[in-house]
N, C-alpha and C positions, 0 to 999 in steps of 0.2 A: 432302875435302869439310869446310866451315866449320861448324863452330856456332856458332848465332845465340845469343848470351847475352845476357837481356833487359835494358833497361834500368831500374833503381829511378828513381823520379821521387823526389826530392830537395825539392822546391818545385813549389806546386798555384796555379792558380788562382782567384779567386774563384768561377767558376762552377764549377769540378773541386768546389774546395770545396762548394758548394751539392748539386751533383751526391752528394760525399759521404754528407753528412750529412741527403739528402734535404728540403732545405730550399733557398728563394729566394735570389738574388743580393744582391737588395737586404736581407735579412736576415741574410746574410754581410757587408755594409760597415754593416750599421749596429753589429752585433757590434764589429767593426774599428775605426770611430766613436767606442764608447764604451767603448773600451781593452780587450776585454773577452778578443778575440783579436787577437794581435800578429802584424802583416805587415810585410811589406817593400815600398818602391815603387820597382819597376825599370819604370818608366812608367806601371805602372799595376800595381796593391797583388799581392803574390804572400806564398803562406803557408809556411811551410818545414813539412815532414811531420812532423818532429820537434815542433813548435808545437803541430799540431794533435792529435797526441797526447797531449800536457800537456794540451791545453784541455780535452780529449774525459776526460781521469781527474780533472785538476780538476772539472769540471762534474756527474761521473755522482753522479747522484741529485739532483742539481737541477734546477727550475723555469725555463726560459729562457725562458718566453713572455712577457713582462713585464723585458726587458733592466736594465731600471729598478727593479726589484722583484723579483729572484733571489729563491727559496725554497726551500726542500726538499721533494720530490716526498711526502713523508711528511705533511708536513702537510695535504693534503689528503684523504690516504688516509684520515687520525684524523678527519676531518669526513666521509667519509661520501662526498663530492665523486667 
């Protein structure tokens, strides 16, 4: 009896990334269009797993609610917001 090997994904669609980040696909497109998240266009946008991991590491501790004005979360904590 053969053992099934789970294939690990190397690339994700924008919808998959949105689900992983608990966000909307539109927000993922905005991150891509503003150059915050690198992607590959293969008919539709694809994001490499390694790129997503790098994006998360680089932005840990940041507030990306306003992509044009990325700030450290600490700024809010110090102001009691």
